Wavefront OBJ file of the C-alpha trace (Angstrom):
o trace
v -26.069 27.188 9.423
v -28.120 24.397 11.018
v -27.705 23.406 14.677
v -27.522 19.585 14.645
v -26.572 19.007 18.296
v -29.888 17.272 19.038
v -29.294 14.875 16.101
v -25.858 13.659 17.263
v -25.305 10.493 19.316
v -21.814 9.720 20.687
v -20.434 6.294 21.549
v -19.703 5.485 25.211
v -16.115 6.800 25.023
v -17.047 9.833 22.895
v -14.603 8.720 20.201
v -17.149 8.355 17.401
v -20.577 9.743 16.635
v -23.683 9.161 14.539
v -25.523 12.064 12.964
v -29.123 11.197 12.056
v -30.484 13.890 9.743
v -33.821 12.151 9.160
v -35.521 12.843 5.828
v -33.538 15.670 4.247
v -35.508 15.697 0.991
v -33.446 17.664 -1.527
v -31.421 19.596 1.046
v -27.650 19.351 1.084
v -25.377 19.431 4.114
v -21.706 20.171 4.685
v -20.417 18.419 7.805
v -17.474 19.976 9.589
v -16.152 18.957 12.997
v -13.044 19.298 15.137
v -11.098 16.543 16.811
v -7.979 16.279 18.930
v -4.852 14.195 18.552
v -4.280 11.753 21.387
v -1.066 12.185 23.348
v 0.985 13.672 20.524
v 0.459 11.101 17.795
v 2.352 11.897 14.627
v -0.501 10.659 12.455
v -4.248 10.378 12.966
v -6.909 8.950 10.647
v -10.604 9.779 10.532
v -13.283 7.782 8.724
v -16.779 8.799 7.644
v -19.537 6.670 6.130
v -22.760 7.922 4.572
v -25.798 5.643 4.793
v -29.373 6.203 3.713
v -32.695 4.418 3.746
v -34.131 3.400 0.346
v -31.048 4.652 -1.517
v -28.379 2.647 -3.322
v -24.993 4.276 -3.815
v -23.066 3.563 -7.030
v -19.786 3.866 -5.111
v -19.271 3.189 -1.418
v -20.012 6.388 0.462
v -16.950 6.107 2.690
v -14.180 8.648 3.034
v -10.947 8.687 4.999
v -8.784 11.606 5.999
v -5.298 11.601 7.497
v -3.625 14.308 9.529
v 0.143 14.109 9.964
v 2.445 16.170 12.148
v 5.677 17.173 10.419
v 8.685 19.001 11.781
v 11.701 20.692 10.260
v 14.793 22.426 11.531
v 16.084 19.593 13.679
v 12.839 18.382 15.234
v 12.259 14.678 15.819
v 9.153 12.549 15.668
v 8.526 9.030 16.903
v 9.358 6.272 14.404
v 6.830 3.439 14.657
v 7.902 1.569 11.495
v 7.427 -2.193 12.148
v 6.408 -1.426 15.753
v 3.207 -1.506 17.785
v 2.295 1.271 20.216
v -0.404 0.441 22.796
v -2.082 2.945 25.102
v -4.194 2.016 28.119
v -6.705 4.717 29.009
v -9.225 5.102 31.847
v -12.666 4.751 30.224
v -14.223 7.351 32.546
v -11.546 10.048 32.716
v -9.492 9.494 29.520
v -6.344 9.527 31.692
v -3.479 7.178 30.738
v -2.950 4.107 32.959
v 0.369 2.294 33.543
v 0.580 -1.383 34.510
v -1.568 -3.138 31.878
v -0.022 -6.297 30.370
v -0.843 -7.396 26.827
v -0.274 -10.551 24.820
v 0.536 -9.694 21.196
v 0.301 -12.640 18.780
v 1.377 -12.596 15.123
v -1.492 -14.119 13.107
v 0.821 -15.637 10.458
v 2.975 -17.884 12.646
v 1.738 -17.528 16.253
v 4.837 -15.699 17.534
v 3.935 -14.082 20.874
v 5.166 -10.965 22.659
v 4.222 -9.641 26.102
v 4.110 -5.861 26.551
v 3.339 -3.749 29.647
v 2.268 -0.106 29.683
v 4.622 2.199 31.572
v 4.240 5.744 32.925
v 1.935 7.655 30.612
v -0.027 4.447 29.940
v 2.075 3.658 26.839
v 4.226 0.796 25.623
v 6.029 0.588 22.277
v 7.209 -2.798 21.050
v 10.581 -3.477 19.562
v 10.782 -4.272 15.846
v 8.114 -6.966 15.422
v 7.704 -6.658 11.662
v 4.840 -5.722 9.415
v 1.781 -7.951 9.459
v -1.479 -8.784 11.197
v -1.553 -9.305 14.949
v -4.092 -10.021 17.687
v -3.742 -8.052 20.932
v -5.397 -9.071 24.199
v -5.035 -7.621 27.681
v -3.912 -10.397 30.041
v -3.408 -8.401 33.282
v -5.329 -5.183 33.994
v -3.749 -2.242 35.775
v -4.287 -2.318 39.558
v -7.830 -1.129 40.390
v -9.264 -1.792 36.903
v -11.461 -4.413 35.256
v -9.871 -6.728 32.671
v -10.722 -5.856 29.050
v -11.281 -9.268 27.430
v -11.592 -7.875 23.884
v -9.257 -9.336 21.257
v -8.095 -6.478 19.032
v -7.009 -7.159 15.436
v -4.132 -4.837 14.493
v -2.204 -4.360 11.262
v 1.379 -3.209 11.753
v 2.731 -1.507 8.638
v 6.367 -1.423 7.559
v 6.300 2.384 7.316
v 3.902 3.609 10.042
v 3.617 0.694 12.468
v 0.322 0.741 14.385
v -1.257 2.491 17.362
v -3.912 0.781 19.504
v -5.874 2.682 22.153
v -7.593 0.450 24.717
v -9.863 1.455 27.605
v -10.420 -0.052 31.052
v -13.219 0.613 33.518
v -12.223 1.273 37.137
v -13.358 -1.423 39.569
v -16.387 -0.374 41.578
v -16.798 -1.281 45.234
v -20.029 -1.367 47.239
v -19.576 -0.035 50.762
v -22.153 -0.140 53.552
v -21.998 2.891 55.830
v -23.632 3.369 59.221
v -24.035 6.936 60.463
v -23.912 7.561 64.203
v -24.946 10.960 65.572
v -23.117 12.140 68.669
v -24.595 14.491 71.218
v -23.872 15.378 74.828
v -25.784 12.323 76.139
v -24.020 9.729 73.909
v -24.391 8.323 70.390
v -27.645 7.679 68.534
v -27.999 5.214 65.664
v -29.804 7.483 63.172
v -31.243 4.631 61.095
v -32.962 2.834 63.962
v -34.211 5.828 65.864
v -35.566 7.991 63.073
v -36.439 5.644 60.206
l 1 2 3 4 5 6 7 8 9 10 11 12 13 14 15 16 17 18 19 20 21 22 23 24 25 26 27 28 29 30 31 32 33 34 35 36 37 38 39 40 41 42 43 44 45 46 47 48 49 50 51 52 53 54 55 56 57 58 59 60 61 62 63 64 65 66 67 68 69 70 71 72 73 74 75 76 77 78 79 80 81 82 83 84 85 86 87 88 89 90 91 92 93 94 95 96 97 98 99 100 101 102 103 104 105 106 107 108 109 110 111 112 113 114 115 116 117 118 119 120 121 122 123 124 125 126 127 128 129 130 131 132 133 134 135 136 137 138 139 140 141 142 143 144 145 146 147 148 149 150 151 152 153 154 155 156 157 158 159 160 161 162 163 164 165 166 167 168 169 170 171 172 173 174 175 176 177 178 179 180 181 182 183 184 185 186 187 188 189 190 191 192 193 194
């Protein structure tokens, strides 16, 4: 077993990674990793792409895997057929955020829908139909920066679509002045001692 932790680079949200093995010569590797399912999704897809320098692949070196949660004995799962599920997540804490408003536009005919995330940071559209859509945040949740990214989404007739979006909390600069109190009164620490 080879420890590759020093060869792994994660994206800013730690939702994807790059593994740079360098020149492996004739060595072979088996990559295995664990992931988690966000907020109880019924289905999750993972993609992997193999690239190399000075090598041409006869077939694209891309693979896709799907994990699906199934129940029996009276259990129920969420039906997203012809629907769009949007999650708004804090980019620093991965916590869900309510109060984000999105404009959803069907690419084919320009039909527009407005959706707002509720408690749990989630909104699920009504039946909007299968097809390609563009999703853009139009109002951020209170205390967050607006994400101006336009997200292309394909809603399928059988599985719908799930879009996870991330917002950065607004940062505020605050000037603070420290006063030291003693029996004789207050002393401005900055002026006296700096």
